[in-house]
VEXDREN-2710 file (C-alpha; in Angstrom, 1 decimal):
% VEXDREN-2710
k/r/px/py/pz
1/UNK/-57.0/12.1/187.3
2/UNK/-55.7/15.3/188.3
3/UNK/-52.1/15.7/189.9
4/UNK/-51.1/18.8/191.5
5/UNK/-47.8/19.6/191.1
6/UNK/-47.1/23.5/192.4
7/UNK/-48.8/25.7/190.3
8/UNK/-49.3/23.5/187.6
9/UNK/-52.3/20.5/187.4
10/UNK/-51.7/17.2/184.7
11/UNK/-55.0/15.7/183.9
12/UNK/-55.0/12.1/182.7
13/UNK/-56.5/12.8/179.6
14/UNK/-56.7/9.3/178.5
15/UNK/-59.0/8.6/181.3
16/UNK/-61.1/11.3/180.9
17/UNK/-61.5/10.5/177.0
18/UNK/-62.8/7.1/177.9
19/UNK/-65.1/8.5/180.4
20/UNK/-67.0/11.1/178.0
21/UNK/-66.9/8.3/175.5
22/UNK/-68.8/6.0/177.5
23/UNK/-71.3/9.2/178.0
24/UNK/-72.2/9.1/174.4
25/UNK/-75.1/7.7/173.3
26/UNK/-74.5/4.5/170.3
27/UNK/-77.5/5.6/168.4
28/UNK/-77.4/9.2/167.7
29/UNK/-81.2/9.2/166.0
30/UNK/-84.6/9.0/167.5
31/UNK/-86.8/6.4/166.0
32/UNK/-89.2/6.6/163.4
33/UNK/-91.8/5.2/165.3
34/UNK/-91.2/7.2/168.3
35/UNK/-94.8/8.5/169.7
36/UNK/-95.1/8.4/173.2
37/UNK/-93.5/11.3/175.0
38/UNK/-92.5/12.7/178.5
39/UNK/-93.7/15.9/178.7
40/UNK/-91.2/18.6/178.5
41/UNK/-90.6/20.4/181.8
42/UNK/-91.3/24.0/180.5
43/UNK/-94.7/22.4/179.5
44/UNK/-94.7/20.5/182.6
45/UNK/-94.6/23.4/185.4
46/UNK/-97.7/25.1/184.1
47/UNK/-99.7/22.1/185.9
48/UNK/-98.3/19.0/186.8
49/UNK/-101.7/17.5/187.5
50/UNK/-103.0/17.5/184.1
51/UNK/-99.9/15.5/183.1
52/UNK/-99.4/12.6/185.9
53/UNK/-102.2/9.8/186.3
54/UNK/-104.7/9.5/189.2
55/UNK/-104.9/6.1/189.8
56/UNK/-104.1/3.7/186.8
57/UNK/-100.8/3.4/185.6
58/UNK/-100.7/2.2/181.7
59/UNK/-97.8/1.6/180.0
60/UNK/-94.0/1.7/181.9
61/UNK/-93.5/5.2/182.3
62/UNK/-95.3/5.6/185.3
63/UNK/-95.5/1.6/186.1
64/UNK/-94.0/1.0/189.8
65/UNK/-95.5/4.3/191.2
66/UNK/-96.1/4.2/194.7
67/UNK/-99.9/6.0/194.3
68/UNK/-100.6/3.9/191.6
69/UNK/-100.1/0.4/192.9
70/UNK/-103.1/-0.1/194.8
71/UNK/-105.4/-0.7/191.0
72/UNK/-102.8/-3.1/189.7
73/UNK/-105.2/-5.8/191.4
74/UNK/-108.4/-4.2/189.3
75/UNK/-105.9/-5.1/186.0
76/UNK/-105.9/-8.8/187.2
77/UNK/-109.2/-9.1/187.6
78/UNK/-109.8/-7.8/184.1
79/UNK/-107.2/-9.8/182.5
80/UNK/-108.8/-12.6/184.5
81/UNK/-112.1/-12.3/183.2
82/UNK/-110.9/-11.7/179.5
83/UNK/-109.3/-15.0/179.7
84/UNK/-112.3/-17.0/181.6
85/UNK/-114.6/-16.1/178.8
86/UNK/-112.8/-17.9/175.9
87/UNK/-112.9/-21.5/175.3
88/UNK/-108.6/-21.8/174.8
89/UNK/-106.9/-22.9/178.0
90/UNK/-103.6/-21.5/175.8
91/UNK/-104.8/-17.5/175.5
92/UNK/-102.6/-15.9/178.0
93/UNK/-100.1/-17.8/176.7
94/UNK/-101.0/-16.6/173.1
95/UNK/-101.4/-13.3/174.0
96/UNK/-98.1/-13.3/175.5
97/UNK/-96.4/-14.9/172.6
98/UNK/-98.2/-12.2/170.2
99/UNK/-96.6/-9.2/172.1
100/UNK/-93.3/-10.9/172.3
101/UNK/-93.0/-10.9/168.6
102/UNK/-93.3/-6.6/168.7
103/UNK/-91.7/-5.9/172.0
104/UNK/-89.0/-4.1/170.1
105/UNK/-91.1/-2.4/168.2
106/UNK/-93.0/-1.2/171.1
107/UNK/-89.9/-0.2/172.7
108/UNK/-89.1/2.4/170.2
109/UNK/-92.4/3.9/170.5
110/UNK/-90.9/5.4/173.7
111/UNK/-89.2/8.8/173.5
112/UNK/-87.6/7.6/177.2
113/UNK/-85.3/5.5/177.5
114/UNK/-87.1/2.2/179.4
115/UNK/-83.9/0.2/179.3
116/UNK/-84.6/-0.6/182.9
117/UNK/-87.5/-3.1/181.8
118/UNK/-86.1/-5.9/180.4
119/UNK/-88.2/-7.7/177.5
120/UNK/-89.7/-10.3/179.8
121/UNK/-90.8/-7.3/181.9
122/UNK/-92.4/-4.7/179.1
123/UNK/-94.2/-7.5/177.2
124/UNK/-95.7/-8.3/180.9
125/UNK/-96.6/-4.6/181.5
126/UNK/-98.0/-4.3/177.7
127/UNK/-100.1/-7.4/177.9
128/UNK/-101.6/-6.6/181.4
129/UNK/-102.0/-3.4/180.4
130/UNK/-103.5/-3.9/177.0
131/UNK/-106.3/-6.7/178.4
132/UNK/-107.0/-4.3/181.0
133/UNK/-108.1/-1.6/178.4
134/UNK/-109.8/-3.7/176.0
135/UNK/-111.6/-5.3/178.6
136/UNK/-112.6/-1.9/180.2
137/UNK/-113.7/-0.8/176.5
138/UNK/-115.6/-3.8/175.9
139/UNK/-117.8/-3.3/179.4
140/UNK/-118.4/0.0/178.7
141/UNK/-120.1/-1.3/174.9
142/UNK/-121.7/-4.0/176.4
143/UNK/-123.0/-3.7/179.9
144/UNK/-124.1/-7.6/179.7
145/UNK/-120.1/-8.5/180.1
146/UNK/-120.0/-6.5/183.7
147/UNK/-120.0/-8.3/187.0
148/UNK/-122.5/-7.4/190.0
149/UNK/-119.6/-6.0/191.7
150/UNK/-117.4/-5.0/189.1
151/UNK/-114.6/-2.8/191.1
152/UNK/-114.8/0.1/188.3
153/UNK/-118.5/-0.1/186.7
154/UNK/-120.1/-0.1/190.0
155/UNK/-118.2/2.8/191.5
156/UNK/-118.7/5.9/189.6
157/UNK/-115.4/7.8/190.7
158/UNK/-112.8/4.8/189.1
159/UNK/-114.6/5.7/185.6
160/UNK/-113.6/9.4/186.3
161/UNK/-110.0/8.3/187.4
162/UNK/-110.0/6.6/184.0
163/UNK/-111.4/9.3/182.0
164/UNK/-108.5/11.2/183.5
165/UNK/-105.6/8.8/183.6
166/UNK/-105.8/7.4/179.6
167/UNK/-105.9/10.1/177.8
168/UNK/-102.2/11.4/179.3
169/UNK/-99.5/11.5/176.7
170/UNK/-96.6/9.7/179.3
171/UNK/-99.4/7.0/180.1
172/UNK/-100.0/5.3/176.8
173/UNK/-99.8/2.0/175.6
174/UNK/-98.7/1.3/171.6
175/UNK/-101.9/1.4/169.2
176/UNK/-100.5/-2.0/167.8
177/UNK/-100.3/-3.7/170.8
178/UNK/-103.8/-3.2/171.7
179/UNK/-105.0/-4.4/168.3
180/UNK/-102.9/-7.6/168.8
181/UNK/-104.8/-8.0/172.0
182/UNK/-108.2/-7.7/170.8
183/UNK/-108.0/-9.5/167.3
184/UNK/-106.5/-12.8/169.4
185/UNK/-109.4/-12.3/172.2
186/UNK/-112.6/-11.7/169.7
187/UNK/-115.8/-12.9/170.9
188/UNK/-119.0/-13.6/169.3
189/UNK/-120.5/-10.6/170.7
190/UNK/-117.6/-8.5/169.5
191/UNK/-119.8/-6.2/166.8
192/UNK/-117.5/-3.2/167.3
193/UNK/-113.8/-2.8/166.4
194/UNK/-111.8/-1.6/168.7
195/UNK/-111.2/2.2/167.3
196/UNK/-115.1/2.5/167.7
197/UNK/-115.1/1.0/171.2
198/UNK/-112.4/3.4/171.9
199/UNK/-114.3/6.8/170.1
200/UNK/-117.2/5.6/172.1
201/UNK/-115.3/5.4/175.5
202/UNK/-113.6/8.9/175.3
203/UNK/-117.1/10.4/174.1
204/UNK/-117.7/12.4/176.9
205/UNK/-114.1/13.5/177.7
206/UNK/-113.5/15.3/174.4
207/UNK/-114.2/18.9/174.2
208/UNK/-115.9/18.3/170.9
209/UNK/-119.6/18.6/171.3
210/UNK/-120.1/15.5/169.2
211/UNK/-117.5/13.0/167.7
212/UNK/-117.4/12.0/163.9
213/UNK/-119.6/9.1/162.3
214/UNK/-118.5/5.8/162.4
215/UNK/-117.5/5.2/158.7
216/UNK/-115.2/8.1/159.5
217/UNK/-113.8/7.0/162.2
218/UNK/-113.3/3.2/160.8
219/UNK/-111.0/4.9/158.0
220/UNK/-108.9/6.7/160.2
221/UNK/-105.4/5.2/159.3
222/UNK/-102.2/5.3/161.4
223/UNK/-103.0/5.6/164.7
224/UNK/-100.4/5.6/167.3
225/UNK/-102.4/5.5/170.7
226/UNK/-105.3/7.2/172.6
227/UNK/-103.8/10.8/172.4
228/UNK/-103.1/10.7/168.3
229/UNK/-106.7/9.2/168.2
230/UNK/-108.4/12.3/170.1
231/UNK/-106.2/14.6/167.6
232/UNK/-107.2/12.5/164.7
233/UNK/-110.7/12.9/165.4
234/UNK/-110.5/16.7/165.9
235/UNK/-109.0/17.4/162.0
236/UNK/-110.9/14.2/160.9
237/UNK/-113.2/16.6/158.8
238/UNK/-110.9/19.6/158.5
239/UNK/-110.9/21.4/155.3
240/UNK/-107.0/21.9/155.8
241/UNK/-106.0/19.2/153.0
242/UNK/-102.2/19.1/154.6
243/UNK/-101.1/16.4/156.2
244/UNK/-99.1/16.1/159.1
245/UNK/-96.2/13.9/157.5
246/UNK/-95.2/15.6/154.6
247/UNK/-91.8/16.0/152.6
248/UNK/-90.4/19.3/151.3
249/UNK/-88.3/18.9/148.6
250/UNK/-87.0/21.8/146.5
251/UNK/-87.5/20.7/143.3
252/UNK/-91.0/20.2/144.1
253/UNK/-91.2/23.6/145.9
254/UNK/-90.2/25.0/142.8
255/UNK/-92.5/23.1/140.7
256/UNK/-95.5/24.2/142.6
257/UNK/-94.3/27.7/142.6
258/UNK/-94.3/27.2/138.6
259/UNK/-97.6/26.7/138.3
260/UNK/-98.4/29.7/140.9
261/UNK/-96.7/31.8/138.5
262/UNK/-98.5/30.5/135.3
263/UNK/-101.8/30.8/136.6
264/UNK/-101.0/34.7/137.7
265/UNK/-99.8/34.9/134.0
266/UNK/-102.7/33.4/132.7
267/UNK/-105.3/35.6/134.3
268/UNK/-102.8/38.9/133.3
269/UNK/-101.9/38.9/130.2
270/UNK/-103.9/36.3/128.3
271/UNK/-108.0/37.2/128.8
272/UNK/-109.3/35.0/126.2
273/UNK/-108.4/31.8/127.6
274/UNK/-111.3/30.3/129.2
275/UNK/-111.7/30.9/132.9
276/UNK/-111.8/27.1/133.5
277/UNK/-108.1/26.7/131.9
278/UNK/-107.1/29.3/134.7
279/UNK/-108.5/27.8/137.2
280/UNK/-107.2/24.1/136.6
281/UNK/-103.5/25.5/136.8
282/UNK/-104.5/27.4/140.7
283/UNK/-106.2/23.6/141.4
284/UNK/-103.1/21.8/140.2
285/UNK/-101.0/24.2/142.2
286/UNK/-102.9/24.1/145.3
287/UNK/-103.4/20.5/145.3
288/UNK/-99.5/19.8/144.7
289/UNK/-99.1/22.4/147.6
290/UNK/-101.3/20.3/149.9
291/UNK/-99.7/16.9/149.4
292/UNK/-96.6/18.1/149.6
293/UNK/-96.9/20.2/152.3
294/UNK/-95.4/23.2/150.7
295/UNK/-96.9/26.8/151.6
296/UNK/-98.5/28.5/148.7
297/UNK/-96.9/32.5/147.8
298/UNK/-100.0/34.1/149.6
299/UNK/-99.5/31.5/152.7
300/UNK/-95.7/32.9/152.7
301/UNK/-96.7/36.1/152.7
302/UNK/-99.2/36.2/155.5
303/UNK/-96.4/34.4/157.8
304/UNK/-94.5/37.1/156.9
305/UNK/-96.4/39.7/158.2
306/UNK/-96.8/37.8/161.4
307/UNK/-99.3/37.1/164.2
308/UNK/-102.8/39.1/164.5
309/UNK/-105.2/37.7/167.4
310/UNK/-108.4/37.9/167.7
311/UNK/-110.1/40.7/170.3
312/UNK/-112.1/39.0/173.1
313/UNK/-115.6/37.7/172.6
314/UNK/-116.9/40.9/174.4
315/UNK/-114.7/43.4/172.1
316/UNK/-115.9/41.2/168.9
317/UNK/-119.4/41.9/170.3
318/UNK/-119.3/45.8/170.9
319/UNK/-117.9/46.1/167.4
320/UNK/-121.2/44.5/165.7
321/UNK/-119.4/40.8/165.0
322/UNK/-122.4/38.5/165.3
323/UNK/-121.9/34.8/167.1
324/UNK/-122.9/31.8/165.3
325/UNK/-123.0/28.3/166.2
326/UNK/-121.1/26.2/163.5
327/UNK/-122.3/23.3/161.8
328/UNK/-118.9/21.9/160.8
329/UNK/-118.1/18.6/161.7
330/UNK/-114.5/19.5/162.7
331/UNK/-114.4/21.3/166.2
332/UNK/-111.0/23.2/164.5
333/UNK/-113.3/24.6/161.8
334/UNK/-114.1/28.6/162.6
335/UNK/-115.1/30.8/159.7
336/UNK/-115.9/34.5/159.6
337/UNK/-117.8/36.2/156.6
338/UNK/-119.8/39.4/156.4
339/UNK/-119.6/40.1/160.6
340/UNK/-120.4/36.8/161.5
341/UNK/-118.1/34.8/163.2
342/UNK/-118.6/31.1/162.9
343/UNK/-117.5/28.6/165.5
344/UNK/-118.6/24.8/166.2
345/UNK/-119.4/24.0/169.6
346/UNK/-117.5/22.8/171.9
347/UNK/-117.9/21.6/175.8
348/UNK/-115.6/22.6/178.6
349/UNK/-115.6/20.2/181.8
350/UNK/-113.7/19.0/184.4
351/UNK/-110.6/17.0/182.0
352/UNK/-111.1/19.7/179.6
353/UNK/-107.9/21.2/180.1
354/UNK/-106.1/17.8/181.0
355/UNK/-107.1/16.9/177.0
356/UNK/-105.9/20.2/175.6
357/UNK/-102.6/20.1/177.2
358/UNK/-101.5/16.6/176.7
359/UNK/-102.7/17.4/172.9
360/UNK/-100.4/20.2/173.0
361/UNK/-97.7/18.1/174.2
362/UNK/-98.3/15.9/172.0
363/UNK/-97.9/18.0/169.2
364/UNK/-95.0/19.8/170.6
365/UNK/-92.9/16.5/171.2
366/UNK/-93.7/14.6/167.8
367/UNK/-92.0/15.3/164.6
368/UNK/-94.5/15.2/162.2
369/UNK/-97.4/16.8/164.2
370/UNK/-98.6/20.0/162.9
371/UNK/-99.9/22.9/165.4
372/UNK/-103.6/22.8/164.9
373/UNK/-105.2/21.9/168.3
374/UNK/-102.3/24.6/169.7
375/UNK/-103.0/27.2/167.2
376/UNK/-106.8/26.2/168.1
377/UNK/-106.1/26.8/172.2
378/UNK/-104.4/30.1/170.9
379/UNK/-107.8/31.3/169.3
380/UNK/-109.9/30.4/172.3
381/UNK/-107.5/32.0/173.9
382/UNK/-107.9/35.4/172.4
383/UNK/-111.4/35.0/172.3
384/UNK/-112.1/34.1/176.1
385/UNK/-110.3/36.5/178.5
386/UNK/-113.3/36.8/180.8
387/UNK/-116.5/35.3/182.6
388/UNK/-118.4/37.8/180.3
389/UNK/-116.9/36.1/177.2
390/UNK/-118.0/32.9/178.3
391/UNK/-121.1/34.2/178.8
392/UNK/-121.7/35.5/175.4
393/UNK/-120.4/32.7/173.7
394/UNK/-122.8/30.2/176.0
395/UNK/-126.2/32.8/174.9
396/UNK/-124.8/32.1/171.4
397/UNK/-124.8/27.7/172.1
398/UNK/-121.0/27.9/171.4
399/UNK/-120.0/26.6/174.5
400/UNK/-121.6/24.1/176.4
401/UNK/-119.7/25.2/179.8
402/UNK/-120.1/22.9/183.0
403/UNK/-117.6/24.9/185.2
404/UNK/-118.1/28.2/186.8
405/UNK/-117.2/30.8/184.1
406/UNK/-114.3/32.7/185.9
407/UNK/-112.8/29.0/186.0
408/UNK/-113.6/28.2/182.4
409/UNK/-112.5/31.8/181.7
410/UNK/-108.8/31.1/183.4
411/UNK/-108.6/27.7/181.3
412/UNK/-107.9/29.0/178.5
413/UNK/-105.5/31.5/179.3
414/UNK/-102.4/30.1/180.0
415/UNK/-102.7/26.7/177.8
416/UNK/-100.4/27.5/174.8
417/UNK/-97.6/29.3/177.2
418/UNK/-94.2/28.3/176.3
419/UNK/-94.9/26.4/172.7
420/UNK/-93.5/26.9/169.3
421/UNK/-96.5/27.2/167.1
422/UNK/-96.9/28.4/163.2
423/UNK/-100.4/29.8/164.0
424/UNK/-103.3/28.2/161.5
425/UNK/-105.5/31.0/162.3
426/UNK/-103.6/33.9/161.1
427/UNK/-105.7/34.9/157.9
428/UNK/-109.1/34.5/159.8
429/UNK/-107.6/37.3/162.5
430/UNK/-106.8/39.6/159.6
431/UNK/-109.9/39.3/158.1
432/UNK/-111.8/40.1/161.6
433/UNK/-109.5/42.6/162.6
434/UNK/-109.9/44.2/159.1
435/UNK/-113.7/44.1/160.0
436/UNK/-113.4/45.8/163.1
437/UNK/-110.9/48.4/161.5
438/UNK/-114.2/49.6/159.8
439/UNK/-115.3/53.3/160.9
440/UNK/-119.3/52.1/162.1
441/UNK/-117.7/49.1/163.9
442/UNK/-115.3/51.3/165.8
443/UNK/-117.5/53.5/166.5
444/UNK/-120.3/51.1/167.6
445/UNK/-117.5/49.7/169.9
446/UNK/-116.8/53.1/171.6
447/UNK/-120.5/54.0/172.0
448/UNK/-121.0/51.0/173.5
449/UNK/-117.8/50.7/176.1
450/UNK/-118.4/54.6/176.9
451/UNK/-121.7/54.9/177.1
452/UNK/-123.5/51.5/177.2
453/UNK/-121.6/49.2/179.2
454/UNK/-123.8/49.1/182.2
455/UNK/-127.8/49.7/182.5
456/UNK/-127.1/53.2/184.4
457/UNK/-124.5/54.6/181.9
458/UNK/-127.6/53.3/179.7
459/UNK/-130.1/55.0/181.2
460/UNK/-128.2/58.2/182.1
461/UNK/-127.1/58.5/177.8
462/UNK/-130.7/57.9/177.0
463/UNK/-131.9/60.5/180.0
464/UNK/-129.6/63.2/178.8
465/UNK/-130.8/62.3/174.9
466/UNK/-134.3/63.1/176.0
467/UNK/-133.7/65.9/177.9
468/UNK/-131.3/67.5/174.6
469/UNK/-134.2/66.7/172.3
470/UNK/-136.4/68.2/174.5
471/UNK/-134.2/71.7/174.8
472/UNK/-134.2/71.3/171.2
473/UNK/-137.9/71.2/170.8
474/UNK/-138.8/73.9/173.7
475/UNK/-136.1/76.3/171.6
476/UNK/-138.2/75.6/168.2
477/UNK/-140.9/76.6/170.0
478/UNK/-140.0/79.7/171.6
479/UNK/-138.7/81.0/168.2
480/UNK/-142.1/80.2/166.7
481/UNK/-143.8/82.2/169.2
END
């Protein structure tokens, strides 16, 4: 306590020390298992609705919210239905016991403190919500399991709520919990693993036009939750070999640099060596760079030169660049070659913004996530500024747009604001901009913008050209006579 004595103030230092020490956390390190986060307020303010569940709370972070309590009865009914199909009267006890064994691990998955839930309460939430999700996926995959008056499948609006709520970063149950519950409740009709059921359920919500084949999906390892699964699907076939989780050790970096320098020396000073020998050194250095997440010299120089953005689709089209529907298995695989920008097809629908925002939030929060989705959002923001850009990409069968063109254009304009990004498409942007700076594309762009930007401008220019030609012909004819 502070005591006033005239102009001086005496402070109880011992009391203040004790007060501050109580504020200090006992464990300063965040668990390596941490993967479920509250969206940072700096991102949250751009569109609150993209991060908050509409009808269903999943996990502890939104549990008990007044507007979500009405759907708790649906979750209980789904749990009851799941248990009723089992031959074991002890199934619920078995499920609770199994999740109790991993309660501590599950708790560490949440970045936000959930200490207000004791172990018994947290296990109850995880079992109820986890079983609800598993029963939902099974009913989606096997329609014969649905009841005549099923509270979700008899009302399409409920499914739309779930498509939105299950892809929110704050609204997740750890994947390890779902796997335990799924394996303990397997039945004779279960032909598909949990990961395939999940991917099939989210098929209509992802922005990619097509999901990867089942054999690739099954091989996805280390899934943490549904947001992580959607991100893994997006990058599953990416040619960027660098893993998200990598180590950056100085001695290994020097080792890679040594290989890069040796390959350069070999190609410069020892022309008599076979091409395969030089290529071998380059491949080894590239492989080591990919394995350990160490940037090559070229990549480092690219970063030092700063960012470059793409012009809009309209400007690129006016400059003579052609758009081509890509055939890559990953939506992130954008390529440029000989004036052709190849972009894999993607969809824009009601919850596209929600998907993007939660994937970006996940990349911004998780320690070992790269910035692939965030970089992709920046690329799309560069390409799409107006409804005309949307129309160009739709015409080339790159975008399948289910929204108003104006709304679709606005969707991408603020997606990546207030994020910290190591931009993945800088090299691509440099190639495209270098092509646009050539003389003929620049002239073509000027002509298109100044003289052919509207039908009336085109007609006026054409009429002036015809008049000029006729005048020239008349002059030549007069001179001959």
